[in-house]
C-alpha positions as a printed NumPy array, in Angstrom:
array([[-53.651, -29.618,  38.236],
       [-54.67 , -28.074,  41.538],
       [-55.494, -24.62 ,  42.877],
       [-52.587, -22.192,  42.899],
       [-50.671, -21.921,  46.184],
       [-50.689, -18.563,  47.935],
       [-47.75 , -16.224,  47.421],
       [-45.36 , -16.66 ,  50.344],
       [-43.602, -13.311,  50.263],
       [-43.969,  -9.644,  49.395],
       [-42.603, -10.106,  45.877],
       [-43.241, -12.997,  43.512],
       [-42.207, -13.781,  39.977],
       [-41.483, -12.343,  37.533],
       [-44.288, -14.273,  35.893],
       [-45.101, -14.329,  32.19 ],
       [-48.387, -12.452,  31.909],
       [-50.671, -12.565,  28.891],
       [-51.271,  -8.835,  29.305],
       [-48.191,  -7.414,  31.018],
       [-45.226,  -9.344,  29.672],
       [-42.821, -10.12 ,  32.54 ],
       [-44.583,  -8.969,  35.691],
       [-43.059,  -8.789,  39.178],
       [-45.967,  -9.187,  41.574],
       [-46.392,  -7.266,  44.831],
       [-48.373,  -9.062,  47.545],
       [-49.664,  -6.727,  50.274],
       [-51.839,  -9.323,  51.982],
       [-50.906, -12.081,  54.475],
       [-48.691, -14.91 ,  53.238],
       [-50.461, -17.607,  55.259],
       [-54.062, -17.053,  54.214],
       [-56.179, -15.315,  51.604],
       [-57.669, -12.015,  52.799],
       [-60.031, -10.408,  50.328],
       [-63.222,  -8.388,  50.061],
       [-64.463, -10.82 ,  47.389],
       [-64.874, -14.597,  47.393],
       [-65.046, -15.17 ,  43.638],
       [-66.251, -18.522,  42.366],
       [-63.373, -18.646,  39.852],
       [-60.394, -17.555,  42.   ],
       [-57.363, -19.738,  41.273],
       [-56.213, -19.258,  44.881],
       [-59.374, -20.939,  46.163],
       [-62.056, -19.743,  48.551],
       [-61.338, -16.667,  50.679],
       [-60.378, -17.651,  54.235],
       [-60.792, -14.158,  55.704],
       [-63.662, -12.468,  53.884],
       [-63.494,  -8.832,  54.957],
       [-63.659,  -5.255,  53.747],
       [-61.818,  -3.94 ,  56.827],
       [-58.309,  -5.393,  57.169],
       [-57.299,  -3.503,  60.324],
       [-58.148,  -6.455,  62.637],
       [-55.59 ,  -8.468,  60.631],
       [-52.894,  -5.797,  60.403],
       [-50.33 ,  -7.89 ,  62.294],
       [-50.351, -10.349,  59.383],
       [-49.902,  -7.68 ,  56.7  ],
       [-46.373,  -6.666,  55.617],
       [-45.051,  -3.399,  57.037],
       [-44.781,  -0.519,  54.588],
       [-41.029,  -0.132,  55.121],
       [-40.51 ,  -3.834,  54.411],
       [-42.491,  -3.567,  51.171],
       [-40.532,  -0.506,  50.064],
       [-37.238,  -2.205,  50.919],
       [-38.143,  -5.295,  48.904],
       [-39.197,  -3.26 ,  45.876],
       [-36.099,  -1.082,  46.029],
       [-33.954,  -4.212,  46.077],
       [-35.71 ,  -5.587,  43.014],
       [-35.345,  -2.301,  41.138],
       [-31.623,  -2.145,  41.925],
       [-31.052,  -5.765,  40.914],
       [-30.261,  -6.966,  37.436],
       [-33.513,  -8.904,  37.243],
       [-35.5  ,  -8.186,  34.077],
       [-39.216,  -7.414,  34.237],
       [-41.629,  -5.089,  32.429],
       [-44.153,  -4.295,  35.17 ],
       [-44.383,  -3.961,  38.916],
       [-47.883,  -5.239,  39.626],
       [-49.965,  -4.796,  42.771],
       [-51.947,  -8.033,  43.077],
       [-51.266, -11.027,  45.355],
       [-53.246, -12.981,  47.969],
       [-56.291, -10.721,  47.997],
       [-57.356,  -7.171,  47.193],
       [-54.287,  -4.846,  47.237],
       [-56.222,  -1.595,  47.721],
       [-57.341,  -2.79 ,  51.165],
       [-53.777,  -2.125,  52.344],
       [-54.099,   0.571,  55.063],
       [-51.42 ,   2.918,  53.635],
       [-51.961,   2.176,  49.974],
       [-51.608,   5.74 ,  48.636],
       [-48.387,   6.326,  50.568],
       [-46.964,   3.04 ,  49.329],
       [-47.887,   3.634,  45.684],
       [-46.365,   7.118,  45.84 ],
       [-43.089,   5.77 ,  47.211],
       [-42.989,   2.959,  44.666],
       [-43.488,   5.452,  41.827],
       [-40.64 ,   7.585,  43.195],
       [-38.33 ,   4.566,  43.368],
       [-39.304,   3.525,  39.86 ],
       [-38.551,   7.028,  38.544],
       [-35.149,   6.962,  40.222],
       [-33.938,   3.467,  39.334],
       [-35.916,   2.272,  36.295],
       [-37.846,   5.155,  34.735],
       [-39.02 ,   3.049,  31.782],
       [-40.652,   0.458,  34.022],
       [-44.443,   0.469,  34.327],
       [-46.553,   0.068,  37.46 ],
       [-49.834,  -1.866,  37.254],
       [-52.714,  -2.432,  39.652],
       [-55.07 ,  -5.415,  39.408],
       [-58.017,  -4.521,  41.643],
       [-61.478,  -5.93 ,  42.284],
       [-62.816,  -2.329,  42.466],
       [-64.141,  -2.659,  46.027],
       [-61.703,  -0.077,  47.421],
       [-62.88 ,   2.788,  45.221],
       [-64.95 ,   4.372,  47.998],
       [-61.62 ,   5.235,  49.604],
       [-60.457,   8.647,  48.347],
       [-56.802,   7.668,  48.836],
       [-57.233,   4.686,  46.534],
       [-58.67 ,   6.97 ,  43.859],
       [-55.737,   9.38 ,  44.297],
       [-53.265,   6.515,  43.933],
       [-54.403,   5.947,  40.346],
       [-52.471,   9.074,  39.326],
       [-49.235,   7.194,  40.129],
       [-50.165,   3.959,  38.345],
       [-49.48 ,   3.444,  34.639],
       [-51.969,   0.632,  34.146],
       [-54.902,   0.732,  36.594],
       [-57.04 ,  -2.346,  35.945],
       [-60.386,  -2.733,  37.725],
       [-62.686,  -5.733,  37.831],
       [-66.265,  -5.741,  36.545],
       [-67.72 ,  -9.214,  36.046],
       [-71.414,  -8.39 ,  35.893],
       [-73.943,  -6.024,  34.408],
       [-76.517,  -6.682,  37.118],
       [-76.474,  -6.721,  40.899],
       [-77.661, -10.318,  41.26 ],
       [-74.944, -11.628,  38.932],
       [-72.327,  -9.613,  40.84 ],
       [-73.335, -11.213,  44.139],
       [-73.434, -14.704,  42.608],
       [-70.04 , -14.467,  40.865],
       [-67.982, -12.235,  43.17 ],
       [-69.618, -12.98 ,  46.554],
       [-68.515,  -9.674,  48.158],
       [-67.984,  -9.03 ,  51.854],
       [-70.577,  -7.067,  53.789],
       [-70.296,  -3.363,  52.987],
       [-69.401,  -3.803,  49.31 ],
       [-72.223,  -2.39 ,  47.177],
       [-72.47 ,  -3.026,  43.43 ],
       [-74.149,   0.292,  42.594],
       [-71.383,   2.231,  44.35 ],
       [-68.688,   0.337,  42.46 ],
       [-70.311,   1.14 ,  39.118],
       [-70.698,   4.814,  40.05 ],
       [-67.043,   5.037,  41.074],
       [-65.879,   3.365,  37.882],
       [-67.915,   5.866,  35.862],
       [-66.117,   8.728,  37.602],
       [-62.618,   7.508,  36.707],
       [-60.505,   8.238,  33.662],
       [-57.698,   6.259,  32.039],
       [-58.73 ,   2.926,  33.538],
       [-58.988,  -0.553,  32.066],
       [-61.731,  -3.012,  32.946],
       [-60.992,  -6.715,  33.373],
       [-63.754,  -9.303,  33.229],
       [-63.834, -13.048,  33.826],
       [-66.606, -14.803,  31.894],
       [-67.893, -18.242,  32.876],
       [-70.632, -20.668,  31.922],
       [-72.308, -23.048,  34.332],
       [-73.669, -22.097,  37.729],
       [-73.401, -19.207,  38.253],
       [-73.045, -17.82 ,  34.73 ],
       [-72.348, -14.335,  33.38 ],
       [-71.855, -15.15 ,  29.688],
       [-75.442, -15.56 ,  28.473],
       [-76.806, -13.124,  25.896],
       [-78.925, -11.283,  28.469],
       [-75.991, -11.083,  30.906],
       [-73.704,  -9.61 ,  28.273],
       [-76.33 ,  -7.109,  27.132],
       [-76.532,  -5.636,  30.651],
       [-72.74 ,  -5.752,  30.978],
       [-72.191,  -3.878,  27.706],
       [-74.626,  -1.189,  28.868],
       [-72.402,  -0.542,  31.895],
       [-69.278,  -0.479,  29.726],
       [-70.938,   2.251,  27.631],
       [-71.469,   4.303,  30.792],
       [-67.996,   3.711,  32.258],
       [-66.133,   4.37 ,  28.977],
       [-62.854,   2.718,  30.021],
       [-59.688,   3.007,  27.983],
       [-60.057,  -0.688,  27.124],
       [-61.645,  -3.912,  28.352],
       [-59.843,  -7.22 ,  28.849],
       [-62.03 , -10.339,  28.903],
       [-60.878, -13.843,  29.716],
       [-62.117, -17.075,  31.247],
       [-60.836, -19.811,  33.539],
       [-57.752, -21.749,  32.403],
       [-56.812, -23.45 ,  35.687],
       [-58.67 , -25.272,  38.488],
       [-61.2  , -23.192,  40.428],
       [-62.971, -23.702,  43.777],
       [-66.474, -23.935,  42.267],
       [-66.561, -27.019,  40.052],
       [-69.982, -26.069,  38.653],
       [-68.6  , -23.248,  36.518],
       [-67.213, -23.894,  33.052],
       [-64.73 , -22.233,  30.763],
       [-65.826, -19.939,  27.951],
       [-63.838, -21.245,  24.998],
       [-61.455, -18.962,  23.07 ],
       [-63.572, -18.723,  19.917],
       [-66.607, -17.624,  21.927],
       [-64.481, -15.116,  23.848],
       [-63.324, -13.615,  20.562],
       [-66.91 , -13.413,  19.32 ],
       [-67.993, -11.695,  22.54 ],
       [-65.138,  -9.209,  22.198],
       [-66.113,  -8.366,  18.615],
       [-69.786,  -8.035,  19.51 ],
       [-68.953,  -5.884,  22.52 ],
       [-66.741,  -3.548,  20.507],
       [-69.492,  -3.048,  17.944],
       [-72.022,  -2.334,  20.69 ],
       [-69.968,  -0.149,  23.044],
       [-67.375,   1.429,  20.705],
       [-64.797,   0.56 ,  23.392],
       [-61.734,  -1.573,  22.593],
       [-62.374,  -5.083,  23.961],
       [-59.63 ,  -7.698,  23.812],
       [-59.97 , -11.416,  24.563],
       [-57.152, -13.212,  26.395],
       [-56.929, -16.992,  26.601],
       [-54.574, -19.962,  26.682],
       [-54.345, -22.167,  23.626],
       [-54.163, -25.966,  23.871],
       [-50.412, -25.727,  24.429],
       [-50.951, -23.541,  27.477],
       [-49.729, -20.391,  25.77 ],
       [-51.674, -17.142,  25.631]])
């Protein structure tokens, strides 16, 4: 197996998601390279080529809003079956310059053509200092935000953020939000965020954030940093149980079994 190839268009899938069922992905970042505010050691798309918090210098490579809306409208009017429209793709979707406007239009199209369909966001949380990104959550059925660390030093080792992304600010913003889910990737090796002391600090933040639920998982495919190791399913389940007891927040472990099914 090798690293996953980048998504080559605005829409991709539907893919069978462990959490979302059949998910039609929306890629708002360039098709030719990965543009992200993080450079995570576990990213299945590989290392970030353009590591930036400000995407405006790369706007010519980002899909136009009208083209995104047109593609989504076409998918909604088609006979293709899917359960979720999911903002994800080749980098951090909330960096998109007109994200609130786009999410609003997508929600309107969904209401018109497939009112039972859900809209999801998979975000690394770095865009939460943008008031428009926070407002967009009102139009998203399943807003999922990343938190992989309970301490600043683990955050910088695991997520390797671009300049201008501050861990303390992310945590404060997450604490201010309602109706969100937290997603967390746990890894052993170097760096590691799955030791007892790491999890203790992480659970303390979960208590403060009080999300609707937490989804934890580990690596199931090749990653760019070969020094990190998978947290096995049984350990993930134990961590989820221990975390629920500690935080009183629902924590669910997701993983692939030996047949590749989650």
